[in-house]
C-alpha positions in Angstrom: 24.0 44.9 -39.5 23.6 41.9 -41.7 20.5 39.6 -41.6 22.2 36.7 -39.8 23.5 39.0 -37.0 19.9 40.4 -36.7 18.5 36.9 -36.3 21.2 36.0 -33.7 20.5 39.1 -31.6 16.7 38.5 -31.7 17.3 34.9 -30.8 19.5 35.8 -27.8 17.0 38.5 -26.6 14.0 36.0 -26.9 16.0 33.4 -25.1 16.8 35.9 -22.3 13.1 36.8 -21.9 12.2 33.1 -21.7 15.0 32.4 -19.2 13.8 35.3 -17.1 10.2 34.0 -17.2 11.4 30.6 -16.1 13.5 32.0 -13.2 10.7 34.4 -12.1 8.2 31.5 -11.9 10.7 29.4 -9.9 11.2 32.4 -7.5 7.4 32.6 -7.1 7.4 28.8 -6.4 10.1 29.2 -3.7 8.3 32.2 -2.1 4.8 30.8 -2.2 5.0 27.0 -2.4 8.1 25.8 -0.5 7.1 24.3 2.9 3.4 24.8 2.0 0.6 22.4 1.1 0.0 22.0 -2.6 -2.4 24.5 -4.3 -5.1 22.8 -6.2 -5.8 24.8 -9.4 -8.3 22.3 -10.9 -9.2 19.8 -8.2 -8.1 16.3 -9.1 -6.5 17.5 -12.3 -3.8 20.1 -11.8 -2.0 21.6 -8.9 1.1 23.6 -7.9 3.4 21.4 -5.8 6.9 22.4 -4.8 9.7 19.9 -5.5 13.5 20.1 -5.5 14.6 17.8 -8.3 18.2 16.7 -8.0 17.9 14.4 -11.1 16.5 14.7 -14.6 13.1 13.9 -16.1 11.2 11.4 -14.0 13.8 11.8 -11.2 16.4 9.7 -13.0 20.2 10.3 -12.5 19.7 11.7 -9.0 22.7 13.7 -7.7 24.6 13.8 -11.1 24.9 17.6 -11.1 28.2 17.7 -13.1 26.9 15.2 -15.7 23.9 17.5 -16.3 26.1 20.6 -16.5 28.4 19.0 -19.0 25.5 17.6 -21.1 23.8 21.0 -21.0 26.8 22.8 -22.2 27.3 20.3 -25.0 23.7 20.6 -26.1 24.0 24.4 -26.1 27.1 24.2 -28.2 25.4 22.0 -30.7 22.2 24.1 -30.8 24.3 27.3 -31.2 26.2 25.7 -34.1 23.1 24.5 -35.9 21.2 27.8 -35.2 23.9 29.6 -37.1 23.6 27.2 -40.0 19.8 27.5 -40.4 19.0 29.2 -43.7 17.6 32.7 -43.4 14.5 31.9 -45.4 11.1 32.2 -43.8 10.5 28.4 -44.3 13.0 27.8 -41.5 11.5 30.2 -38.9 10.3 27.4 -36.7 13.7 25.8 -36.5 15.0 29.1 -35.1 12.1 29.3 -32.6 12.9 25.7 -31.5 16.6 26.6 -31.1 15.7 29.6 -28.9 13.2 27.7 -26.8 15.5 24.6 -26.4 18.4 26.8 -25.3 16.2 28.8 -22.9 15.0 25.6 -21.3 18.5 24.2 -21.0 19.9 27.4 -19.5 16.9 27.9 -17.1 17.5 24.5 -15.5 21.3 24.9 -15.7 21.0 28.1 -13.6 19.2 26.1 -11.0 21.7 23.3 -11.0 24.6 25.6 -10.7 23.1 28.0 -8.1 21.2 25.5 -6.0 22.4 22.0 -6.8 18.8 21.1 -7.9 16.0 22.2 -10.2 12.8 23.7 -8.8 9.7 22.0 -10.2 6.1 23.0 -9.3 3.6 22.0 -12.0 1.8 18.7 -11.3 -0.9 17.0 -13.4 -2.5 14.9 -10.7 -5.1 13.3 -13.0 -2.4 11.4 -14.9 0.2 11.4 -12.1 2.7 13.1 -14.5 6.1 14.0 -13.0 6.3 17.5 -11.5 7.9 20.0 -14.0 8.6 23.6 -14.6 8.5 26.3 -17.3 12.0 25.4 -18.6 10.9 21.8 -19.0 7.9 23.0 -21.0 10.3 24.8 -23.4 12.3 21.7 -23.9 9.4 19.3 -24.3 7.4 21.5 -26.6 10.5 22.1 -28.7 11.2 18.4 -29.0 7.7 17.6 -30.1 7.6 20.5 -32.6 11.0 19.4 -34.0 9.8 15.8 -34.4 6.6 17.0 -36.1 8.5 19.3 -38.5 11.0 16.5 -39.4 8.2 14.0 -40.0 5.7 16.1 -41.8 7.1 19.5 -43.0 10.7 19.4 -44.0 12.1 17.2 -46.7 15.6 15.7 -46.6 16.9 18.4 -49.1 15.5 21.1 -46.8 17.9 19.9 -44.0 21.1 19.8 -46.0 22.4 22.7 -44.0 23.0 20.1 -41.3 26.2 18.3 -42.4 25.0 14.8 -41.5 21.9 15.2 -43.8 24.1 15.9 -46.8 24.2 13.2 -49.4 27.6 11.7 -50.0 29.0 12.3 -53.5 
């Protein structure tokens, strides 16, 4: 088996584990939080609160299930394409990790949208009144911040030439 295939298989396996973790926590939320009072973990700071989110982040685009499904499939296609273009050198390890986490988060919420018509959210930071979120949202958000950090402080333009729109025109 060649090195690229090995990275792809490991990436799919890691994504599957992350998706399973997301779906397991959502099943726990359904079984223990739905139709129940919120559970305060750190009083006044953090609680578990069941919510069926039919929109996106911050509740925007309510009821746009097919829009989310199409957008998710497009994002997965782009991430998959770029994942296969990432050089195999150690320097690019974090880009592969980001691709796996971003894909797992997208698929985790896609499963909810397709199976239920909504996404199950249950983490709530009461102290800052942050929107309720789930494990898949954590994958996506952390990936986005890590990607931004890497692009701003770690990678140089020439490191990213594997992405066609970073290539300099001749």
